[in-house]
C-alpha positions in Angstrom: -0.1 0.2 0.0 2.8 2.4 1.1 4.4 1.8 -2.3 1.4 3.0 -4.5 1.0 5.7 -2.7 5.0 6.6 -2.9 4.6 5.8 -6.6 1.8 8.1 -7.2 3.2 11.2 -5.5 6.6 10.3 -7.4 4.3 10.2 -10.6 2.8 13.2 -9.9 6.2 15.0 -9.3 7.4 13.7 -12.5 4.0 15.4 -14.6 4.5 18.7 -12.7 8.1 18.9 -13.3 7.3 17.8 -17.6 3.9 20.5 -17.2 6.9 23.1 -15.9 9.8 22.8 -18.6 6.5 22.6 -21.7 5.6 25.8 -19.8 9.2 27.4 -19.7 10.1 26.3 -23.1 6.9 27.9 -25.1 7.6 31.1 -22.9 11.2 31.1 -24.0 9.8 30.2 -27.7 7.5 33.6 -27.4 9.6 36.2 -26.3 12.6 34.8 -29.3 10.4 35.7 -32.0 9.6 38.7 -30.6 13.3 39.6 -29.9 13.7 38.4 -33.7 12.2 41.1 -34.9 14.4 43.2 -33.3 12.4 46.2 -32.9 13.9 50.0 -32.9 12.9 52.4 -30.2 10.5 54.3 -32.1 8.3 50.6 -33.1 8.5 49.6 -29.7 7.1 53.0 -29.0 4.4 52.9 -31.2 3.3 49.1 -30.3 3.1 50.5 -26.6 0.9 53.7 -27.6 -1.2 51.4 -29.8 -1.8 49.2 -27.1 -2.7 52.0 -25.0 -4.7 53.4 -27.5 -6.7 50.3 -27.5 -7.2 50.1 -23.8 -8.9 53.6 -23.9 -10.9 53.1 -26.6 -12.5 49.6 -25.0 -12.3 51.8 -21.4 -14.4 54.5 -23.0 -16.8 52.4 -24.9 -17.7 50.1 -22.1 -18.5 53.1 -19.7 -21.1 54.0 -22.6 -22.6 50.3 -22.2 -26.1 50.6 -20.4 -26.9 47.9 -17.7 -29.2 45.8 -20.2 -25.7 45.7 -23.0 -23.8 44.8 -19.9 -26.1 42.0 -18.4 -26.1 40.5 -22.3 -22.7 40.2 -21.6 -22.6 38.8 -18.3 -25.6 36.8 -19.5 -23.9 32.6 -19.4 -26.7 31.3 -21.6 -26.5 32.6 -24.9 -23.4 31.4 -26.4 -20.2 33.7 -27.6 -21.7 34.7 -30.9 -25.4 35.0 -29.6 -24.1 37.3 -27.0 -22.4 39.3 -29.8 -25.3 39.6 -31.8 -27.4 40.7 -28.7 -25.4 43.3 -27.9 -24.6 44.5 -31.8 -28.5 44.8 -32.0 -28.8 47.2 -28.7 -26.0 49.8 -29.8 -27.4 53.2 -30.0 -26.3 55.3 -32.8 -23.5 57.1 -30.3 -21.8 53.6 -29.4 -21.9 52.6 -32.9 -20.0 55.3 -33.9 -17.6 55.0 -30.8 -16.6 51.4 -32.2 -16.2 53.4 -36.1 -13.9 55.9 -34.7 -12.2 53.2 -32.5 -12.1 50.7 -35.4 -10.7 53.9 -37.5 -7.9 54.8 -35.1 -6.4 51.1 -34.8 -6.5 50.7 -38.2 -4.3 54.2 -38.1 -2.3 53.1 -35.7 -1.2 49.8 -37.6 -0.6 52.0 -40.8 1.8 53.9 -38.6 3.5 50.9 -37.3 3.8 49.3 -41.0 5.7 51.6 -42.7 8.3 52.2 -40.2 9.2 48.3 -40.6 11.7 46.8 -42.9 11.5 44.5 -45.7 13.4 41.7 -43.2 10.9 42.5 -40.2 8.2 42.3 -42.7 9.0 39.3 -43.9 9.1 37.6 -40.3 5.8 39.3 -38.9 4.4 37.2 -42.4 5.7 34.3 -41.4 4.5 34.3 -37.9 1.3 35.2 -38.5 1.0 32.5 -41.3 1.4 29.6 -38.6 -1.3 31.3 -36.7 -3.7 31.8 -39.5 -3.1 27.7 -39.6 -3.9 27.4 -36.0 -7.0 29.6 -35.9 -8.7 27.9 -39.1 -8.4 24.6 -37.4 -10.2 26.0 -34.2 -12.9 27.7 -36.6 -13.1 23.7 -38.1 -13.3 22.1 -35.0 -15.7 24.5 -33.5 -17.9 24.3 -36.8 -18.0 20.3 -36.3 -19.2 20.8 -32.6 -22.1 22.8 -33.5 -23.2 20.0 -36.1 -22.6 17.8 -33.9 -24.6 19.3 -31.2 -27.1 20.4 -33.9 -27.6 16.9 -35.0 -28.1 15.4 -31.7 -31.0 17.5 -30.9 
């Protein structure tokens, strides 16, 4: 009996070690991919400003939401897509204007950043996003398959 508990403890420790190693390796790869771009100070500042702009815009939009709209967002009975559609249909003109202005400012910030990239940096970004697009497509296909299975079950 004691040997089983000892082996289970050692097994748990080994699994925990392997899990930690995998996390650290994936984190290292993520950091390396950003470092590979060799961004200049100006480019880093543009990215930082872009992140702050997105946060500011998001906060302004959230502040404009009514209690009913916030209830729609918190409603876990609806799927994510249903929540988005319900929220979209409940938006007033000023909120729609905020969204269009936010999208325009983000688009402008992206264009400014892209203008500062060298050819090598652009190639590296294309490579990086190409891999992400594949994984996104796989996730979308998987999600669609699951939805079909659910609908067939009903």
